[in-house]
C-alpha positions in Angstrom: 19.3 15.4 27.2 19.6 19.0 27.0 23.5 18.7 26.8 23.0 16.4 24.0 20.8 18.7 22.0 22.9 21.5 22.7 26.1 19.7 21.5 24.1 18.8 18.2 23.3 22.5 17.8 26.9 23.4 18.3 28.0 20.8 15.7 25.5 22.4 13.2 27.0 26.0 13.8 30.8 24.7 14.0 31.6 27.1 11.2 30.6 30.2 12.9 32.9 32.7 14.4 31.2 33.1 17.9 28.4 31.6 19.9 27.2 33.3 23.0 24.5 32.3 25.4 22.2 29.4 25.8 19.0 29.2 27.8 15.8 26.8 28.2 12.2 28.2 28.3 9.2 25.9 29.1 5.7 27.1 28.3 2.3 25.5 28.0 0.1 25.3 25.0 -1.8 28.5 24.3 0.8 30.7 26.2 2.6 33.7 24.5 6.4 33.8 24.1 8.6 36.8 23.7 12.5 36.3 22.7 14.9 39.3 22.7 18.2 39.8 21.0 20.1 42.9 22.0 22.6 44.5 19.5 26.0 44.6 20.8 27.1 47.7 18.7 25.9 50.6 16.6 27.8 49.3 13.6 25.8 48.5 10.4 25.0 44.9 9.9 22.2 42.4 9.8 20.2 40.4 12.4 18.1 37.4 11.8 15.8 35.3 13.9 15.9 31.5 13.1 14.2 28.3 14.3 15.8 24.9 14.3 14.0 21.7 14.7 16.2 18.5 15.0 16.6 16.8 11.6 15.5 19.9 9.5 17.2 22.9 8.2 17.1 26.2 9.9 14.0 28.2 9.2 14.2 32.0 8.9 11.7 33.9 11.0 12.6 37.5 10.3 15.5 39.7 9.4 16.2 43.5 10.0 19.1 45.9 9.3 20.6 47.0 12.3 19.7 50.9 12.2 16.4 50.2 10.6 13.6 50.7 13.3 10.5 50.1 11.1 11.2 46.5 9.8 8.5 44.0 10.8 8.1 40.5 9.8 4.6 39.3 10.7 2.5 36.1 10.3 -0.6 35.2 12.3 1.4 33.2 14.6 4.9 34.7 14.8 6.0 38.4 14.7 9.8 39.6 14.4 10.3 43.3 14.8 13.1 45.7 15.8 12.7 47.8 18.8 15.3 50.3 20.3 18.5 48.2 21.1 17.1 44.9 20.6 15.5 42.5 17.9 12.3 41.0 19.2 10.5 37.7 18.3 7.0 37.1 19.6 5.1 33.9 19.5 1.4 34.0 19.7 -0.6 31.2 21.3 2.2 28.6 21.3 1.6 25.0 19.9 3.2 21.8 20.4 4.9 22.3 16.8 6.7 25.4 18.2 9.1 23.2 20.4 12.5 23.9 18.8 15.7 25.9 19.1 15.5 29.7 18.5 18.5 31.7 18.0 19.5 35.3 17.0 22.2 35.6 14.3 24.1 38.8 13.9 26.4 39.5 11.1 28.7 42.4 11.3 31.8 43.1 9.1 31.5 39.5 7.6 31.6 38.1 11.1 28.7 36.0 12.3 27.7 35.6 16.0 24.8 33.6 17.4 23.0 35.4 20.2 20.5 34.2 22.7 20.2 30.5 21.8 16.9 29.4 23.3 15.4 25.9 23.7 11.7 26.6 23.7 9.8 23.6 25.1 5.9 23.5 24.8 4.0 21.3 26.9 0.4 20.1 26.6 -1.9 18.8 29.1 -0.3 16.0 31.3 -1.6 12.6 29.9 -0.8 10.9 33.1 0.5 7.9 31.6 1.1 5.5 34.4 2.9 2.6 32.5 4.2 1.5 29.1 4.5 -2.3 29.3 6.1 -4.6 26.7 5.7 -8.2 26.2 7.1 -10.7 23.6 5.1 -13.9 22.9 7.9 -16.0 21.5 11.3 -15.7 23.1 13.9 -17.1 22.1 12.9 -17.7 18.4 13.9 -19.6 15.4 14.6 -18.1 11.9 11.4 -18.2 9.9 9.1 -18.3 13.2 6.3 -15.5 13.4 6.8 -13.0 16.3 4.4 -10.6 17.8 5.5 -7.7 20.1 2.9 -6.0 22.4 2.9 -2.7 24.0 0.3 -1.9 26.6 -0.3 1.7 27.5 -2.0 2.5 30.8 -3.4 5.9 31.3 -5.6 7.8 33.8 -6.2 10.9 31.7 -9.2 11.9 29.6 -8.3 11.8 25.9 -10.3 14.8 25.3 -7.7 16.8 27.2 -5.2 16.5 24.3 -5.8 18.2 20.9 -4.7 14.9 19.3 -4.6 11.2 20.2 -1.3 9.6 21.2 0.7 7.8 18.5 3.1 4.7 19.1 6.4 4.1 17.3 8.5 1.0 17.3 12.2 1.2 17.5 14.8 -1.5 17.2 18.4 -1.4 18.5 20.5 -4.0 16.7 22.3 -6.8 18.7 25.5 -5.4 17.3 25.1 -2.2 19.5 23.8 0.0 16.5 21.7 3.0 17.4 17.9 2.6 17.4 16.0 3.0 14.3 12.3 3.5 13.6 10.7 0.5 12.1 7.1 1.2 12.3 4.6 4.0 13.4 1.1 3.4 14.3 0.1 7.0 13.6 -3.3 8.2 15.3 -4.0 5.3 17.7 -6.9 6.5 19.6 -9.1 3.5 18.3 -7.1 1.0 19.9 -8.0 2.0 23.6 -10.7 0.8 25.9 -11.8 1.9 29.4 -11.9 -0.5 32.3 -15.6 -1.4 33.6 -14.3 -1.2 37.2 -12.6 2.3 36.8 -14.0 4.4 34.0 -11.1 6.9 34.4 -8.6 4.2 33.7 -8.0 3.2 30.1 -5.6 0.7 28.5 -4.4 0.8 25.0 -2.8 -2.3 23.3 -0.6 -2.1 20.2 1.1 -5.1 18.4 3.9 -5.2 15.9 4.0 -8.5 14.2 6.4 -10.3 11.6 5.3 -13.3 9.8 8.6 -14.6 9.2 11.6 -13.4 11.2 15.4 -13.6 10.2 18.5 -13.4 12.0 19.0 -9.8 10.9 15.9 -8.9 12.9 17.5 -9.8 16.2 18.0 -6.9 18.8 16.0 -5.0 21.5 12.6 -3.5 20.4 11.2 -0.4 22.1 7.7 0.8 22.1 7.6 4.8 22.2 4.3 6.5 23.0 4.0 10.2 22.0 1.0 11.9 24.0 0.4 15.5 24.6 3.9 16.6 23.6 5.7 14.1 25.6 7.1 10.8 24.8 7.2 7.6 26.9 9.3 4.7 26.3 8.7 1.1 27.2 11.3 -1.2 29.0 12.3 -2.9 25.8 11.6 -6.5 24.5 14.8 -8.5 23.4 14.4 -10.8 20.6 17.0 -13.6 20.7 17.6 -16.4 18.1 18.1 -20.1 19.1 19.9 -22.3 16.7 18.1 -25.4 15.8 21.1 -27.6 15.4 21.5 -28.2 19.2 17.9 -29.4 19.3 18.4 -31.7 16.4 21.8 -33.1 18.0 19.8 -33.9 21.0 17.2 -35.6 19.1 19.9 -37.7 17.2 21.8 -38.5 20.3 18.6 -39.6 22.0 17.8 -41.8 18.8 21.3 -43.3 18.7 21.0 -44.0 22.5 17.7 -45.8 22.0 19.2 -47.7 19.0 22.1 -48.8 20.9 19.9 -50.1 23.9 17.8 -52.2 21.1 21.1 -53.6 19.8 22.5 -54.5 23.2 19.1 -56.3 24.2 19.1 -58.1 20.9 22.8 -59.3 21.4 21.9 -60.3 24.9 19.0 -62.3 23.6 21.3 -64.0 20.9 23.9 -64.8 23.5 21.4 -66.3 25.6 19.9 -68.4 22.9 23.6 -69.6 21.9 24.3 -70.5 25.6 21.0 -72.3 25.9 21.6 -74.2 22.7 25.2 -75.1 23.6 24.1 -76.4 27.1 21.4 -78.4 25.4 24.0 -79.8 22.8 26.3 -80.8 25.7 23.6 -82.8 27.4 22.7 -84.7 24.1 26.5 -85.6 23.5 26.7 -86.8 27.1 23.8 -89.1 26.7 25.0 -90.5 23.3 28.4 -91.1 24.8 26.9 -92.9 27.8 24.6 -95.0 25.5 27.5 -95.8 23.4 29.7 -96.8 26.4 26.9 -98.9 27.7 26.4 -100.7 24.4 30.2 -101.4 24.0 30.3 -102.6 27.7 27.4 -105.1 27.0 29.2 -106.1 23.8 32.4 -106.9 25.5 30.7 -108.7 28.3 28.7 -110.8 25.8 32.0 -111.5 23.7 33.7 -112.4 27.1 31.1 -114.9 27.9 31.2 -116.6 24.5 34.9 -116.9 25.0 34.6 -118.4 28.3 31.8 -120.9 27.1 34.1 -121.9 24.2 37.0 -122.5 26.6 34.6 -124.5 29.0 33.5 -126.6 26.0 37.0 -127.3 25.0 37.9 -128.5 28.3 35.0 -130.7 28.7 35.6 -132.4 25.3 39.2 -132.8 26.2 38.5 -134.5 29.3 36.0 -136.9 27.8 38.4 -138.0 24.9 41.1 -138.6 27.5 38.9 -140.9 29.6 38.2 -143.0 26.4 41.8 -143.8 26.1 
């Protein structure tokens, strides 16, 4: 992390001729700090103490002419004065806001040199935050759905130990790999905490970030960051993914189509069964009609044949009788 900050500082001063020295210094709130910048030559020139906070322009804390021993730049909090061979910056009772880069700028013969670049880190009382837990209630989601992200902060510290209550920030890193950006700040968030009845020293703070209607552009990983007592704690992140509704609709359509096909098949089977039953019943009726017709025909034939035989017999008898009379 320090390397990244130092690289950013170097990028800010890329137009300077010379950069010398880089140190880090850590103190606690209320301590005094003294930074020194030694002159490199007796040539006439100017010296400056500057403060640089990330995202801001450099702030001038004091200036002096190299051979002027009496210049003093003083405020109730910071004093810059020249001593034999050195330009001194003194910070009284440091505060969390004093965390920044401090550097001495020397200008000799139109050449600028940065000396004694110091990263001053001011720490407050340890908040003893044990966990920052994130949870997402709906995942994956669909466009238009409401989404609520939750961040729970567990702490064992007494909130009175810090000069101010902790703040909660929400960051979002886009699904396209873009850098995280701040999307919401809870601000002074001490009212959202409650103590556990079983462990009075244990407290839990819960923070929610809600969207009534989420869109595809809101996809990404959401991080909860807690700033407390000069420190920042990050959650593990909650990823919000989107699920297209079309696969769900297609599955419903496929199910409905399959059910419809089953109904059609059942109806077809019933129709075929009725047709087969009707056809079989028709075959039996035709057979009975044919059988009846054949029977009637047979009786008619037999009857006609009997009549013919009777006629022939009668003719024979008549013929015989007539012949006997002759």
